N, C-alpha and C positions, 0 to 999 in steps of 0.2 A: 706340513714341513715349514720350518721357520724361514722367514724372508729377511734378507739383509737390509739394513736401514739405508735409504736413498740420500744422495747429496742434496742440500737445500730443501729438504723435505720432499724431494722429488723421488720418484721410483728408483728402486733397484730391484732386479728380478733374480731370484736364486733358483737354480735349476738342479734337479736331481738326476743321477744316473741310476736307473732302475735295474735291479738284479732279481731275476725270476728263477726259482729253483724248483726242479721237478723230480719225480721218482719214476724210474722204470720198473717194470715187473721183476726183471732179473736182479737189480740191485736191492729191491725191497725184500726179496727172499733171502738175499745173502747177508744183509745187515740192516738194522733200522736206520732210516734217513730222516734228518730234521729239515723240514721245509722252512725257508726264511726269505724275506725281502729286505735287501740292504739298500738304503738310499744315501748317497754321498752328495754333498753340496759342491757346486762349482763356484768360482769367484763371481761376485755380484756383476750384473750386466752394467756396462758403462753407460752413462747418460750424456748426451750431447744436445746443447741448445742451438738449434739451426738458425743461423743468421740470414734468414731469407723470408720473403713473403710467400714463397711457394710451399707446397706440402712437404712435410718432412720425408727424407729418404733414408734407407736402411743400410747398415753394415752389420755383419755377423757379431753376435753378443753385444749389441748396442741398442739403446733406446734413443731415438732422435725425436725431439718434439719442437713444435712452434706453439703459438698461443692456442691454435685450434686443431692441430694435427699431431699424431704420433705414429712412428714406424719403429717396430721392435722386431728384431731378428734373434732368435734364441737357439743355440745349438743343443742337441739332445742325443743321448745314447742309451739304448736298452741292452743289457747283458743278460744272457741266459746261463744259469748255473745248474750243474748236477753234482750233488755231493760236495758242494762248495767249490767246485772247479768250473771255470767258464767253458761253455760248449758252443756258444754262438753270440752274435751281436748284431744290432741294427743302429746305424748312425744317420741322423737326419737333422734338419733344422725346421723351425716353426716361425713363420713370418707374419706379423700383425700390422694392419693399417687401420687406424681409427681417426674419424673426422668429426669434430664437435660442431655445434651450431651456436653462434653468439646470441641468436634471437629465438631459439627453440629448445625444448626440453627432451627432444628425441634426436638420436643420432645413430650411426651405424659403424660397424667394424667388419673388415674382411680379414681372414687368415688362411694360411696355406700350410699344411704339413707336407714338407718337401719330399722329393724322391729319396728313399732310404737306401743306404749301402748295407746290404745284407750279407752276413757271413754265418751260414748254417743257422738262420733265424727266420725261416719262412713260417707263415701261419700266425704271426703275432697280430692280434686285433686291438684296435683303440677306440675309445669313446672320449668325448669332451663335454665338460660342463663349465659355465661361466657365471660367476656371481657379480652383481653390480654394486653391492653395498647397500646400506639402509636407505630406503626412499627411491631405489633404482631397480626397475624390473628388466629382466633380460629374456630374449628369445633366441636360442641357438639353432641354427640349421647346419647340419653336418651329417655325412654318411656314417652314423654311429655303427660301430662294429666293423668298420672297413679294415682291411689288412695292410700292415706297413709294407711299403715296397714302392708302388707308384705314388705320385703326389695327390693329395686330397685337399679340396677347398671347402671353406665354411664361412658363415656370416654370423654376426651377433647384432641383434637389434636392441637398443637401450631406450628406456622411457623413465625419466625422472619426475618425481612429485615433490615440489618444494613450496612451503607456505609463503604467504605475503611477507615481504621484508625479511625473509629467511634465506639461508644457504645450506648446502650439504656438500661434502667433499669425501671422495673415496676413490681407490683404485679398483679396477676390474680384477677379479681373482679367477685364474684359469686352473682347472684340474684336468690333467690327462691321465686316463686309466688304460692299462694294457693287460690283455689276457692271452693265454695260449693253452690248449688242452694238455692236461697233465701237469701244469705249472700253477703255482699260486699267483694270484693277481697282484699287481702293484701299480704305482703311478707317481707322478710328481706335480707340484703346484708352483706357480709364480704369479706375479702381479704386473699390471700395467702402470704407466705413470698415473698419478693422482689427478683426477678431473674434479672440477667444482662447478656446481650449478646454483644459480641464485635468482631471486625475484626481489632485488633491493633497490632498484631505481624507481623511486616514487616521488611525485610532487605532493602537494597538500591534499589533493583529492584523487589523482589518477597516476597511472604508471607513466614514466617518461621513456622507458624502454622495456620491451617484452622480456620475460625471463629467458635465460640461456645458460650456456656452459663454455668453460675455457679450461686450459691447463695452467693453474695459477703459478706454478714454479717458473714458468717462462716469463721473462720481463719484456714486454713489447716496447716499441720505440715511438715516442711522440715527435713528429717532425715539423719544423718550420723552415721557411726559405727566406733568405735575404733578398731574393729577387721579387718577392711578393710585397708590393707597396703597402698593403694593409697591415703587415706584421714585420716590416723590415727593421724597425727600431728595436723591437722585442728580440728578434732573431740575432741581430748584431750584438746586443747587450749579452745574451746568453752565450754566444760564441766566444766573446771576449772573456767572460767570466769563467768559461769552462777551461781556459788555459791553466787555471789554478784550482779549479773546483770540480769535484766528481759529478757523475750523472750522465756523461756522454757515452755513446756506444763504444765499447772497448775499454771503459774505465774499470777500476777494480770492483766497484759496487754501483748499483743504480740508485735513483731517488726512490722514496717509498711514500705512497699517498697517505695522508691523514684526513679524517673527515670531521673531527671535533671542532665546531665553529669557534669556541673560546680559545682553543690552542692556536687555530689559524690566525685569529685576530691578534693574539699575543705575539705571534711570529712577525706579523706585519708591522706592529708597533715597534717591536725590538729593532727591526731593520730600518724603518722609515720615519720614526718619530722625530729624529734629529736632522733629517735631510731637508735642506731648503728647497721648497717648491715655489717658484716665482708666480705661478698662476694655477691654483688647484682646479679651476674650471677647464683649463686647457691641457694641463699636464698631469701625469700620474707618477708616483714613485714606483718604479719597477724593481722587484727583488729576485735574485737567484742565489741559491736554490728557492723554489717557490715557497710561499708561506704555507701552502697546503701540502707540504712534504715534511717528513720527519727530520730531514736534513736542514730545513729552513729555520729562520729565527735567530741565527747566530752571526752577528756582524763580523766576528773574527774569521768566520769561514764562509762568508757570503759577499755578495756584490749588490749595489744599488745604483740606479741611474734614473734621472728624470727624463721621461719620454712622453710622447703624445698620448693623451688619454684614449683616443680612439684606437690607436695601435695596441696599446696595453690591453684594452678590453676585447679587442678582436682576438688577440692571442689567448686571453683567458677563456673566451667562449670556445675556441678550438680545443683548448685543453679539456674543458668540460665535456665536449663531444667525444674526445679521445677516450676519456674515462668510460663513457657509456659504450662506445663501439668495441672497446677491448675488455670491457667488464672489469676495470681496474677498481678494486674495493679497498677499503681501509687496510693499510699494511702492505698492500701489493707493491712490488718493485716495478719500475719502468725507467727507460732511458729517454733522454732528450737529444735528438739529432738535428743539427743545423746544416742546411745546405748552402 
């Protein structure tokens, strides 16, 4: 079944209403009956970016994600038809909870097919399959063939394989199939938020961080505090600059990391080449947006300030650590929050 396109390259899940048509012996003798399965698409599931460090929480027909967690709650309905006319229905929802690991290529998902509201629709059995995309193996545990009615729980184990300095990105793809004696089988499909796994943090000879996975459409927040003496000047400069410049939580757009060293150097020169530094051994030219961001390098939309070299380099080291901990790769969005 086609899946609707997600916002910011993030997921959208399209859900079908399954119509199962059967033939009774009496109607078959009276007149020929055509069996058919009709699937109609519901509106795309809404995506919410949770502004919290805790795991994402669910609301019906919503996908809620953080950098490492997803909660998706999808409403579903199965209708039984006979000779094109509805004779029964089952309404229920399917709730998913997926948690990624930033330093591992294995992760897990729990899902629950909720208690169904049945109207003349007993005996509908269901099965579930889950695909992880290229480079990702899945292992589904679910009471396959269980009957719609009471709630049923399942799990999915994921294991990704990614090459050195490579990455892969894919959503999980869920297919639910339904059967009932005397009725043709049918089902619907939908997808999770897109996850990304990478092994790109390498130094000259060895890894600087183990491979792992995140939801790349979620923009994490890099935080500095003005009460921290080691980065106070950097934090103060950024906060002052953010009164006019984007990149702070709540802004219309985040900053976006770049990794090309030549571009970063050009950005830094464009911002700081004409800034007077009274003592380059003691002070640095600090720029915001950062030189290592797509938004940097434009004096007309940026800010510079001469600050302590130690302060500037401490803030820079923390930014580098943030890139690793949150797996912020080239092109990824992130916000800068100042306390």
